[in-house]
N, C-alpha and C positions, 0 to 999 in steps of 0.2 A: 165675562159678562156678570153684572151685578145680579145676585140671587133675588128672585121675586117669587111671590106666591101666585102660580098660574091656575090654581084650582078653580077660582070663580070663572075664569075665562073658559077653561076646558069644559066646565059644567054647562056652559051656554051653547056649546057647539051642537050642530044638528044631530039628532039621534042616528044610530047606525042604520036604521031602516031607511033613512033618507040619503045620507052620505057620510061615510066613515072617513075620517082623516087618519091615515095610517101613520104610526110612529116611524121615525127614521130607521130603526133597526128592522122594520118590516118592508118599508118602501124601497130602500136601496137594493136589497137582495132581489126584489121584484124587478127592478130595472135591469139588473145584471142578468137575471134569468131571461127576460124579454130580449136582451141583446144576444144571448146565446141562441135563442130560438130564431131570431131574425138573421143571424149569421148563416144558418143552415137553409132557411127558406128564401132568403134574399128579399123578404118583405120588411123594409125598414119602418120605423115608427117615429112618432112625434112626442117629444118631451117639452113641456112648457114650465118654466120656472118663474115664480113670483117672488121677487126679492125686496128686502127692506122692511120686513115685518117686525123686526126686533123693537122698532120704535112705535109700532101701531098694533100691538097685540090685542088691544081692546076692540079693534075692528074685525078681528078674525072671525067671530061668530056670525056677524052680519055678512061678511065677505063670503064665508062658506055657504051660507044660505043662498046668496045670489048666484054663486057658481054652480050650486047643486041643481039649479033650474035647467041648465043645459048640458051638464056632465052626464054621460050615459052610464048605465050599469057596467058596461064593458070597460069604461075608463077607470083609472086608478088615481086616487087623490091622497097625497101624503106629504110628510115633512122630508124634503130633500136635505135640509140642514135644520135641526131642531130649533123651533121658535125664531127662525130667521128667514128661511126660504121654503115656500110651499111648491110642490111639484104636481103636475097633472100628466099622466101617461096616457096618450091616445094610441092604443095598439091596433084597433080595428077602425080603418078609415073608409071601409066600403070600397068603392071603385076609385076613390081619390088617391093621389099620391101624397106623401108627406109635404112635398114642395108646394103642391097646389092647395093643400089644406092649411098651410101655415098662416096665410093672411086672414081668412075668415075666422079661424080659431082665435087668433090674437084679438080681432075686433070684438068677438063675443066676450072674451075675458076682460078686456078693457071696459066694455059696457057694464059688466057685472061689478067691477071694481068701482066704477063711477056711481053705480046705484048704492054701493056700500059706503060711499063717501071717502074713499081713500085712493083714488086713481092717481092723484098727483104725487103722492109720497112714495109709491111703489113702482118698481121697474119690472117689465115683462120681457123675457127672452125665450126664444124657441130653439130647439136643437133636434136635428134629425139623427137618430141612432139606428144601428151602430155607425159611428163616424166612418166615412169613406175616405181613406187616406189618399186615394188617387187625386182628389182635388187639392189636398194639402201639399203633396210632393211636387205639384206643378208650380207652386209659388217659389220665389227665389230663396227665401229663408226657411222653407219648410214649415211655415206657420199659416194658420187661417183663422178668421174671425170666429168660426164655429168649431175650432180645433179641439183635440182631446185634452189639452192642458186645461181648458175651461170646464169641460163637462165631466172629465174622469177624476176630478179632484177628490170626490167622496166615494168613488166607485172602484178604487184600487183593490185588487185581490189581496194585497198585503197591507191591510188597514188596521189590524189589531195592534195594540201597543207592544206585545211580545215580538211580533214579526217585524215591526218598525225598528225595534231595538236590534234584532238580528241583521236587518238591512244596514243599520248604522255600523255594525261590526263588519259587515261585508265591505262597506266602503273603506273602513280602516285597513282591512286586509288588502284591498286593492291599492291603497296608497303605499303601505309598507312594502307590499310585494312588487309593485311597479318600480319604486325607487331602488329597492335592493337589486332587482334584476337589471335595471338600467346601469347601475354602478358595476355589478359583477360581469355583465356582458359587454360593457363598453369597449374592451379591447377587441372582442370578436366583431362587434358592430363596426368598429373603425376599419378593420380588415375588409369586411364585406363592402363597406362604403368605398374603399379604395379600389377594390376589385370591380365593382359596378362602374366606377368612374373611368377606369382604365379599359374596361372590357368593351364598352360601346359609347357612342356619343349620346349625351343627354344628362339630365339631373340624376342624382343619387336616389332621391326619394320619389316615389309615385304617389301623387295626391289625387284623391277621387272623392266626390260627394257621395255620401252614404246616408241611409235613413236610419236614425236611432230611435230611442225610446219615445213613444207617443208621436212618431212621425217627424221628429226634429231632424234637420239636416246637420251634418258635421263633416269635417274634412278628415278622411280616412287615410292613414299613412302605411306605406309598404316600401321595402327596397324595390327599386325598379327592376323588373325581370323581363321587360319587353323593349323592343326597339321603339324609339320615339316616332311621333307622327304616324302611328299605325291606324288602321281602320278598325273601329270597335264593333262594326256591324256583324262580324263573324261571331263574336261572343254574344252580342245582344240577340241575334236570331236563335242561337242555340239555347240560351237561357229561356227565352220565351217558349220555345218548343218543350223544354224541360218542365216548365211550370204547367203548360197545357197537357202534359202527359204524352206528347208525340215525339219526344227526342229519342234517337237511337243510342244505345250504349256503344261506347268505344272500348277497345281492348288495350289494357295497360301492359307493361313489360312482363307481368306475371301471368298474362293470359286471362285476367279477370275482366268482366264487363263493368265499366264505370260510366257514370253520367258526367263526363268531363271531356274537354277538347284535348285529347292526349297528343295530338299532332298539330299544335297551334303554331303557325308560321311566324307569328309575331314575337314569340318567346326566344330570348337569346340562349346560348349554350350555358352561360353562368346562371341565367334565370331558371332554366330547367332544374339545375341542382338546388338552387335556393327554394324553389317551389316543392321539390320532392322532399326536402328536409324541413320545410315550413320556416326556414330562417328568414324568408322575405317578410314574415309577419312580425318580426321583432320590433320595428318602429311603433307598432300599435300599443306598446307599453306606455308611450307618451299619451296616446288617446285615453288610456286607463288613468294615468296620472291627472289628466285634465278633467276627468269625470264624464267623458263622452262614452266610454266603454267600461266594461268590467273584465276581470280576468276570466270569469266564467259567465256565459250567457249565449243567446242565439247569435248567429252571424248576421251582421248588418247588411241589408240588401241595397242594391243600386236603385235609384228612383225608377228607371225603366222596368225593373223587376216588379216593383210595387204596382205599377200600372196594370200588370197582368193578374194581380191577386184577386181571388174571391174574398168576400167579406170575412170568412172565418180564417183565411190565411193571414189577414192583417193583425190578428191578435198577437202574432209572434213578435211584432215590433211595438206593441202597445204596453205590455205589462212589465217588461224588464229591460234593463240596459243590455245592449249587445255585448258580446264577449269575444275574447281571443280564442278560447276553447269552449266546448259545451258538450251536451249529451249526444248531439248528432255526430260531433267529431270523434268521440270515443266509441260510439256504438255502430255507426253506419257509414258516415262520411259519404263519398261519392258513389258508393255502391247502392244507395237507397234512392227511391224516387222522390219527387218533390213533396207530395202529400205525406209520405212517411217522415220526411225531414220535418215538416211543420208539426206533425203529431208528436214527434220527439221534443220539439221546442215547447209545445203546449204541455206535454207531460212534465217537462222540467219546471215550467212556471207553476203548474198545479201542485207539484210535490216538493217545491224548492225548500231547502234548508241549508245551513252552513255545512252540515255533515255531507250532503249531496255534493256541494261545491268541492269539498275536500276530496271526495272519491273521484270526481271528474279530473281534478288537478293531478292526482296520483296516477291516473290511468292515461293522462295525456302524453307523457314521454314515450310510452309503449306505442301509442297510436302514431306519434310523430316518427319515431325511429323505425317502426314497422312499415311506415310509408303507405299504410292501407288507404287507398283512394286518393292520395295526394299527388297533384301534378302541377 
């Protein structure tokens, strides 16, 4: 954007005693903090964005004065994107729900913009946060008009230039690692494919819709370990009980209690071996190569799993790409409950670094060959 002197405009803004327009570096963390609060309380809030201001900055003082007439002290007014998009955070809606408040709030804002003489040039959008992925996963392509791609653009945990650089390096590692492993393991994968084909009727690969970063759907690949045309309700019912904390632990061959279907009648004899050694996961290197997954990250859930998530659970699929291995796989795997698994995923997101990825990758072979919790 062309540099301009905004001092005269900013000087005309309403004084802080009437309405403070928070700078972007203060306003965005406030939204994130409110999201975290709402995830725990279940009380979602309304965020209104007024876009297109870069061409009408001279109208900002008059517009701010008009908006201040109905924005309450408990509401927050600030730059969602500096000198381009203003945001208003309505965290306290009384007895109203964000859905019911949406229409009346937009009408008031449009009336204030009309009074300021800039209603036609600006666009107003409303977003209910935290985003509920249950609505999004029901769509065919895993997208929604009010989806995370639109609203989380400037709210990413990893928004600093140094972290973005590290994420770029992470992607390079994923590309080099997936290509190298696909080449090195191609003889083994060919043998597994032949064994699967000869062992039971059906395709070599098992394809399943999974929920990736920000709720986007993608086709998840595995070597088929089950008989074809099986009933998925057994797994679906157990997973739902696991998420709700009512699933019973089953006993593995070591006598350990694990949250897994250890005696799944759908699994073939070869499939049990592939699952125990995690070799059924090798085709996911293609998902990594395509950018749908990473070598390290949270495991991608099935849409019917996300349907059972609380708001705070959904963060595990919002912040990072899903991975083949992760903190949960090397620390707890199937021995941990669902909430503990989610906390490990959130801990990984909160403390992520290239060094942590390296530690997890180095610990993965031991977790795989030790078969701790794998079935």
